[in-house]
C-alpha positions, 0 to 999 in steps of 0.5 A, a space after each residue: 628785631 620789632 619796633 615798638 609800637 608807634 600808637 597806643 593800642 586800645 582796642 586788643 579784640 576788634 571781634 569781640 569788642 563789635 559782638 559787646 557793642 551787639 550786647 548793649 541796649 539799644 539807646 532811646 532818642 536821648 541816650 548816648 553812652 560814656 566811655 573813659 579812658 584811664 591810666 591806672 597806676 595799680 597797674 604801671 611798672 614798679 619803674 613807671 608808677 604814675 600820678 594817681 591811680 585812675 588818672 583820666 585821660 580821655 573820655 567822650 560820649 557816643 550812639 553804639 555805632 559810632 563806638 568802635 571809631 570813637 574808641 579808636 581815635 583814643 589810639 594816638 600817638 606813644 607819649 600823647 598822653 602824659 602824667 607830671 610831663 613823663 610819657 604814660 605807658 602803654 601797659 597802664 591803659 585801661 578802657 571803661 564804659 558804664 552800660 547803663 544809657 546816659 540821659 541827654 535831656 537830664 544831663 542838660 537840666 543838670 549843667 545848666 543848674 551847675 553851672 548857674 552856681 559856678 558862674 555867681 562866684 568868682 572863677 576859681 578854673 572850671 571848664 564848662 566842657 569837663 562839667 558837662 562831661 560829669 553831668 553825663 557821666 551822673 545823669 543814669 537815664 534808665 537803669 537797665 544792670 546793676 552791676 556788682 565788683 568782686 575780687 579775689 574769688 571766682 565766679 564759679 564760688 560765687 554763683 553757686 552761692 547765688 543759686 536759689 537767690 536770684 534765678 542766674 539767667 537774669 545774670 552776666 559774668 564779666 571778666 577783668 583783669 583783678 576779679 569779675 563783674 556780676 551784671 544783673 538784668 533788672 528787668 529778667 529778675 523773678 518777682 519772687 527774687 525782687 525783694 531779697 536778691 540785692 541783700 544775698 548778693 552784696 552780702 556774698 564774699 567778695 563783693 566790692 563795688 555796687 551799682 551803676 559803675 564804670 565796667 572794663 570794655 570787654 576786646 580792649 584794654 586792662 592794663 594789657 588784659 582783654 576783659 570778656 564774658 563768660 557762660 553763666 550756666 550752658 542749662 540755665 544760665 542766659 549766654 553772651 552773644 557769641 556761645 564761646 563767650 565775648 
């Protein structure tokens, strides 16, 4: 008889995670990655529903070199994460990252401004550490990717409609539990599509969230699902670092 896990499991496939980290843009001197572990109510079983759909359990910044170790540090003892005093169930965990680097320099300036505003008023429970993390999350350093989140449609259907509206070699598809993210590498968009691709792609059926957003981390849990990259087109499109996908 197998015993239940003693620790939460966040990393499902370390090799896939490491290939994803290789895929991420290299950071510049003032840049970092922003990562957040959520407890998602929609992934919890009926008898274990949570108080909110996106309860933040842990959030942190990391370089590419530190990312595996930083994620592993979230795998604490089962029950250490709580919601209204109750242990958060394993199946509710979902790890997200913003693939666009965040700017420490920009975040530091914005944090000073925000804290200056806060300290002019009576204290109302703010936490300077959390204020800083929020400013880091908002401080996009450079938009390498624009992220389009699709639900209730298949990647092949969307790519077929995208052909002729954008060059497919600038696209990467991330399969997620409920759909997929279509990542557009902005520097690779061909000139004749630059002014029109956004309007066309965001109008496609199933496109929900778009912009500089968080996405599930390949190789890590998303409600028990293991997100992974899919090849876009074997002949023309850009493939992830492994020929078999991530």
